[in-house]
Structure formats: structure tokens, C-alpha cells
One Martini backbone bead per residue (centre of mass of N, CA, C, O) as a GRO file, in nm:
protein
   47
    1MET     BB    1  -1.219 -12.397  -2.309
    2THR     BB    2  -1.343 -12.363  -1.994
    3GLN     BB    3  -1.302 -12.422  -1.663
    4VAL     BB    4  -1.474 -12.537  -1.390
    5GLN     BB    5  -1.457 -12.438  -1.071
    6LYS     BB    6  -1.440 -12.554  -0.766
    7PRO     BB    7  -1.526 -12.478  -0.479
    8ALA     BB    8  -1.375 -12.451  -0.162
    9TYR     BB    9  -1.682 -12.492  -0.087
   10ASP     BB   10  -1.990 -12.625   0.047
   11LEU     BB   11  -2.274 -12.454   0.057
   12GLU     BB   12  -2.491 -12.662   0.112
   13GLN     BB   13  -2.362 -12.790   0.366
   14ARG     BB   14  -2.337 -12.528   0.530
   15THR     BB   15  -2.642 -12.467   0.538
   16ILE     BB   16  -2.733 -12.723   0.681
   17THR     BB   17  -2.558 -12.690   0.934
   18PHE     BB   18  -2.674 -12.419   1.021
   19ALA     BB   19  -2.970 -12.509   1.053
   20GLU     BB   20  -2.918 -12.728   1.265
   21ASN     BB   21  -2.793 -12.533   1.478
   22ILE     BB   22  -3.043 -12.355   1.513
   23ILE     BB   23  -3.233 -12.574   1.615
   24ILE     BB   24  -3.068 -12.648   1.864
   25LEU     BB   25  -3.071 -12.370   1.993
   26CYS     BB   26  -3.381 -12.336   2.019
   27LYS     BB   27  -3.422 -12.601   2.192
   28SER     BB   28  -3.216 -12.500   2.434
   29CYS     BB   29  -3.393 -12.288   2.509
   30PRO     BB   30  -3.589 -12.138   2.703
   31LYS     BB   31  -3.928 -12.138   2.783
   32ALA     BB   32  -4.071 -11.850   2.658
   33LYS     BB   33  -4.338 -11.662   2.590
   34GLU     BB   34  -4.187 -11.449   2.403
   35LEU     BB   35  -4.029 -11.676   2.214
   36SER     BB   36  -4.230 -11.871   2.081
   37PRO     BB   37  -4.295 -11.731   1.802
   38ILE     BB   38  -4.006 -11.739   1.696
   39PHE     BB   39  -3.946 -12.045   1.717
   40SER     BB   40  -4.190 -12.139   1.542
   41LYS     BB   41  -4.068 -12.006   1.277
   42ILE     BB   42  -3.795 -12.162   1.275
   43VAL     BB   43  -3.926 -12.427   1.415
   44ILE     BB   44  -4.079 -12.661   1.199
   45ASN     BB   45  -4.141 -12.972   1.245
   46THR     BB   46  -3.923 -13.087   1.451
   47LYS     BB   47  -3.719 -13.353   1.622
   0.00000   0.00000   0.00000
């Protein structure tokens, strides 16, 4: 039987961290009329 090797990195945790950083970035950008539709699609109901 072969052993299943654990990946060198945790993809789930990296994905969560990436998403959190994107939300922070979107919230820190200036509120521009042109960007509002884009940000609303990326950041939906987050606090």
C-alpha cells in the first residue's frame, strides 16, 4: 500500500488568506463611482 503524502502547503488556508486580503484591499480603495460595481461583486456582505 502506498502512503499519501501531505502537501507542503495548506491550499485551503492559503485560499482563505488570499480572499481575506482581497476584501481588505477592496475596502481600502477610494470609493469611486466607476469601481463600485466591481467591488460589490467581489465583496458581498462582509463586515
